C-alpha positions in Angstrom: 0.0 0.0 -0.2 3.1 2.0 0.9 4.3 1.8 -2.6 0.5 2.6 -4.1 -0.4 5.6 -2.2 3.5 6.8 -3.2 2.8 6.3 -7.2 -0.1 8.7 -6.8 2.3 11.1 -5.1 4.4 10.7 -8.1 1.5 11.5 -10.4 0.4 14.5 -9.0 3.8 15.9 -8.8 4.0 15.6 -12.7 1.0 18.0 -12.5 3.6 20.8 -12.3 5.6 20.3 -15.3 6.7 23.8 -16.9 5.7 25.7 -13.7 7.9 25.2 -10.5 11.4 25.2 -12.3 13.7 25.5 -10.8 12.1 24.2 -8.3 11.2 20.2 -7.9 8.4 18.5 -9.2 6.3 17.1 -6.1 3.1 15.4 -5.1 2.3 14.9 -1.5 -0.6 11.9 -0.3 -2.2 12.1 3.7 -3.5 9.0 4.2 -5.7 7.8 7.3 -7.3 4.4 8.1 -6.7 3.1 4.6 -8.4 6.1 3.2 -6.8 8.8 1.2 -7.7 12.3 3.2 -5.4 14.6 1.8 -3.6 15.2 -1.6 -1.6 18.4 -3.1 0.9 19.3 -5.2 3.6 21.8 -5.8 1.9 24.1 -8.7 3.9 27.1 -9.1 7.0 28.2 -8.1 6.8 30.8 -5.2 3.7 29.4 -4.3 2.9 26.8 -1.5 4.8 23.9 -1.6 3.2 20.0 -2.3 3.1 19.3 1.8 1.2 22.6 2.6 -1.8 21.7 -0.2 -2.3 18.0 1.0 -2.1 19.7 4.9 -4.9 22.4 3.8 -6.5 19.7 1.7 -6.6 17.3 4.9 -7.7 19.8 7.2 -8.2 18.1 11.0 -8.4 14.8 9.4 -4.0 14.9 8.9 -3.8 14.2 12.9 -2.3 10.5 13.1 -2.1 10.1 9.8 0.8 9.3 7.3 2.4 11.3 4.8 3.4 10.2 1.5 5.9 13.1 -0.1 7.7 12.7 -3.1 10.9 15.0 -1.6 12.2 15.6 1.9 10.5 18.1 3.1 12.2 21.2 3.6 13.6 22.5 6.5 13.9 26.2 6.1 12.5 29.3 4.9 13.1 30.2 1.4 10.1 31.7 -0.8 8.1 30.3 1.7 8.0 29.0 4.8 9.7 25.7 6.3 7.0 22.4 5.5 8.4 20.5 8.2 6.9 23.0 11.0 3.4 22.9 9.3 3.7 19.2 9.2 5.0 19.1 13.0 2.4 21.2 13.7 -0.6 19.5 11.9 -0.4 15.7 13.9 1.2 13.9 11.2 2.6 10.8 12.8 4.6 9.1 10.4 6.1 10.4 6.7 7.1 8.5 3.7 9.6 10.1 1.3 11.1 9.0 -1.8 14.0 10.9 -2.3 15.6 13.1 0.1 16.9 16.6 -0.8 19.7 16.3 -3.0 21.2 19.5 -1.7 24.9 17.9 0.7 24.0 21.5 2.8 20.5 20.7 3.9 20.2 16.6 2.7 18.6 14.9 6.1 18.0 18.0 8.1 14.1 18.2 7.0 14.3 14.2 8.1 16.4 15.2 11.2 13.8 17.6 12.6 10.9 15.5 12.0 12.3 12.4 13.8 13.3 15.1 16.7 9.6 16.2 17.2 8.5 12.2 17.2 7.4 11.5 14.0 8.3 8.0 11.9 10.2 8.8 9.1 11.1 5.8 6.4 13.0 7.2 3.2 13.8 5.8 -0.4 10.4 4.5 -1.5 10.6 4.6 -5.1 13.7 6.7 -5.1 14.8 6.1 -8.4 11.1 6.8 -10.3 11.1 10.1 -8.5 14.9 10.9 -9.3 14.6 10.3 -13.0 10.9 13.0 -12.7 13.2 15.2 -11.2 16.5 15.1 -12.9 16.5 18.3 -14.1 16.0 19.3 -10.2 18.7 17.0 -8.9 21.5 18.0 -11.6 20.7 21.6 -11.5 20.8 21.2 -8.0 24.3 19.1 -7.5 26.1 20.7 -10.4 24.5 24.3 -10.4 24.4 24.6 -14.1 21.3 23.9 -15.9 20.2 20.3 -17.8 21.0 20.5 -21.3 18.8 18.9 -23.9 19.3 18.1 -27.2 16.8 18.1 -29.7 17.9 17.2 -33.7 15.7 15.7 -36.4 16.7 14.1 -39.3 15.7 11.8 -42.4 16.2 8.4 -43.0 19.9 9.1 -44.5 20.5 11.4 -41.5 20.1 14.9 -43.2 18.3 17.4 -41.1 17.9 20.0 -44.1 18.6 20.3 -47.7 21.4 21.6 -49.4 19.0 24.8 -49.2 18.8 24.8 -45.4 14.7 23.8 -46.0 13.5 21.7 -43.2 10.0 22.3 -43.0 8.8 19.4 -41.8 11.1 17.1 -41.5 9.0 14.9 -38.9 5.0 15.0 -38.2 2.2 16.7 -36.0 2.7 14.6 -33.5 6.6 14.7 -33.1 6.4 18.2 -33.3 3.9 18.3 -30.2 6.7 16.2 -28.0 8.7 18.9 -28.8 6.1 21.5 -27.7 5.6 19.8 -24.6 9.3 19.6 -24.0 9.5 23.3 -24.6 6.6 24.0 -21.9 8.9 21.4 -19.6 12.0 23.4 -19.6 12.9 26.8 -18.4 14.9 27.7 -21.5 15.3 26.9 -25.4 18.5 28.1 -27.3 20.0 28.4 -30.9 21.8 29.8 -33.1 21.8 33.1 -35.1 21.8 30.9 -38.1 18.2 29.4 -37.3 17.1 33.0 -36.6 18.3 34.5 -39.8 16.9 31.6 -41.8 13.6 30.5 -40.1 12.2 33.0 -37.5 11.4 30.8 -35.2 9.0 31.8 -32.1 10.7 29.5 -29.8 7.4 29.7 -28.0 5.4 26.5 -26.6 2.0 25.8 -28.4 -0.3 22.6 -27.0 -3.5 23.3 -28.1 -5.7 23.3 -24.8 -3.4 23.2 -22.4 -2.0 26.2 -20.2 1.3 26.6 -21.0 4.4 28.6 -20.1 6.9 29.9 -22.9 10.7 28.9 -22.3 12.9 32.3 -22.0 15.1 32.4 -25.4 18.4 32.6 -25.7 20.2 33.4 -29.4 23.4 32.1 -29.7 25.1 35.2 -31.7 28.8 35.8 -31.5 28.8 39.5 -33.6 25.5 40.5 -32.4 23.8 40.3 -36.1 20.1 38.7 -34.5 17.5 41.0 -37.0 15.9 43.4 -35.1 12.3 42.2 -36.5 12.7 38.6 -35.4 9.8 36.8 -33.3 12.2 36.5 -30.8 12.3 40.2 -30.0 8.5 40.5 -30.2 6.7 40.3 -26.3 10.1 40.9 -24.6 8.1 42.2 -21.5 6.4 38.9 -21.3 8.9 36.1 -22.5 12.3 37.0 -21.1 15.0 37.1 -24.5 19.0 36.6 -23.9 21.0 37.4 -26.7 24.8 35.9 -26.0 27.6 37.8 -27.7 31.4 38.1 -27.4 33.0 41.2 -26.7 33.9 41.6 -30.6 30.5 42.1 -31.2 28.8 45.4 -33.2 27.9 48.1 -30.3 25.5 49.4 -32.3 23.7 46.4 -32.5 24.2 45.6 -29.1 22.2 48.7 -27.8 19.5 48.5 -30.9 18.9 44.4 -29.1 18.7 46.1 -25.9 16.2 48.8 -27.3 13.9 46.0 -28.4 14.0 44.8 -25.0 16.8 42.2 -25.4 19.1 40.7 -22.5 22.5 41.3 -24.2 25.2 39.0 -22.4 28.8 39.5 -23.4 30.1 36.2 -22.8 33.9 34.9 -23.1 34.9 33.5 -27.1 35.6 29.9 -27.4 37.0 29.2 -31.0 36.0 32.5 -32.4 32.3 32.2 -31.0 30.5 32.5 -27.5 32.1 29.6 -25.1 29.3 28.0 -24.3 30.6 26.3 -21.0 30.2 30.0 -20.0 27.5 30.6 -21.3 25.6 27.1 -19.4 27.5 28.4 -15.8 26.2 32.0 -16.1 22.4 30.3 -16.8 22.9 28.5 -14.0 23.9 31.3 -11.9 21.0 33.0 -13.0 18.7 29.9 -11.7 18.1 28.8 -15.2 17.7 25.0 -14.4 17.5 23.1 -18.0 18.1 24.6 -21.6 16.5 22.7 -25.0 18.9 23.5 -27.6 17.2 23.3 -30.9 20.3 24.1 -33.3 21.7 23.3 -36.7 24.9 21.3 -37.3 27.3 23.9 -36.4 25.7 24.8 -32.9 24.9 20.8 -32.5 28.4 20.4 -33.1 29.7 23.4 -30.4 27.8 22.2 -27.9 28.8 18.3 -27.9 32.6 19.6 -28.2 32.3 21.9 -25.0 30.3 18.6 -22.8 27.4 20.4 -21.9 25.0 18.0 -23.2 22.8 15.8 -20.7 20.2 14.3 -22.9 20.2 13.3 -26.6 16.5 13.3 -28.4 16.6 11.9 -32.2 13.9 12.0 -34.1 14.2 10.0 -37.4 11.4 10.3 -40.1 10.6 7.8 -42.7 12.2 10.7 -44.8 15.6 10.4 -47.6 16.8 13.6 -48.6 19.8 13.0 -50.0 22.9 15.1 -51.2 26.1 15.4 -50.2 26.1 19.4 -49.1 22.6 18.2 -47.2 23.0 18.9 -43.5 23.7 16.4 -41.2 22.7 16.4 -37.5 26.4 17.4 -36.1 28.7 19.0 -38.4 32.3 20.4 -38.0 34.9 18.5 -39.0 34.4 15.8 -37.0 36.9 13.0 -34.9 39.8 11.3 -36.3 38.7 8.0 -35.0 35.1 6.6 -34.0 36.9 5.9 -30.7 36.9 9.5 -30.3 33.1 10.4 -30.4 30.7 11.4 -27.6 29.3 8.1 -25.7 25.9 8.0 -26.0 23.2 5.3 -23.8 20.5 4.8 -25.3 17.4 4.9 -22.5 14.3 4.7 -24.9 12.6 4.5 -28.2 9.2 5.4 -29.2 7.4 6.0 -32.2 4.9 8.9 -32.9 2.9 7.3 -36.0 5.6 6.3 -38.6 8.5 8.5 -36.9 10.9 7.2 -34.6 12.4 9.2 -30.9 15.3 7.3 -29.4 16.0 9.2 -26.6 20.4 9.2 -25.2 22.1 10.0 -22.1 25.3 11.5 -22.8 27.5 9.3 -20.6 31.0 10.7 -21.8 33.4 12.6 -24.0 33.3 16.0 -25.8 34.1 15.5 -29.6 
């Protein structure tokens, strides 16, 4: 029964996807005499945590009940007061936790505070499931840098665009909906300026009949060449746009971008372009916990070389494009030997109608 209730808590936690970053996805279930008397989840960054919402839902029935919560209750005052204090005050007698807080500075403190108050605490139930659900949060808290996901789509013969640069549309509508779900889930989306110039993308999350949060838009633009009429420079008052340039960028262009509402970040240079490792570090310092990279061949190559990618989503569509001049998923000069290539581990494979999506974890090495 413990596992059943924790699975319910994990299902509740998932409801917060897209709205809690950089906080974790957390669900809580309160059970008394074999019945669920309260439920809650963390719905929005800065608002009540899952435990508090579940306690509100349970009311006085929380006394002498068991709480199942997917992450160790916080014992410090952040955007909201400590959850441990509310749990103790409610009269909860037992707390079952999926995972302890990954932050080594606070991990175990919530558990200890509950135990010191006489509450029975158990940890580790469905821990791996919760870590997978909260992989972005765990990575960000431990590394201090965003979880970077590279998404690309190619034809069956390994081309992402024709020799003229046309790439609309390689994948079908079902696959593209998955990508928009992903855009909603992450905190930022990043492309190169060549993509902005060629495609003029919106870089928004578009999901019919679903409330979404548009990601922060990041443009890799070494020389500040982003056209001022670009879609990424629209609605900057409601959707944050960051243009990453280098010290050699045109000052007039930088000032024009700022007048359009963009944040212009002057970054160090690596191989004549924006240093991606330095940029990712700066994004982490801005509390940006996740980035979806939708770059072209050159940007993808730079990202692998920089070793910044944690997840690789590869769509394969049943099309043949052909041509030596057509674009591959990863460009550049490549490696000299197969052994030098980045190492991937396949974690999932699924189909969207006739498209195939292969998901990899990037295990080691920068090409």
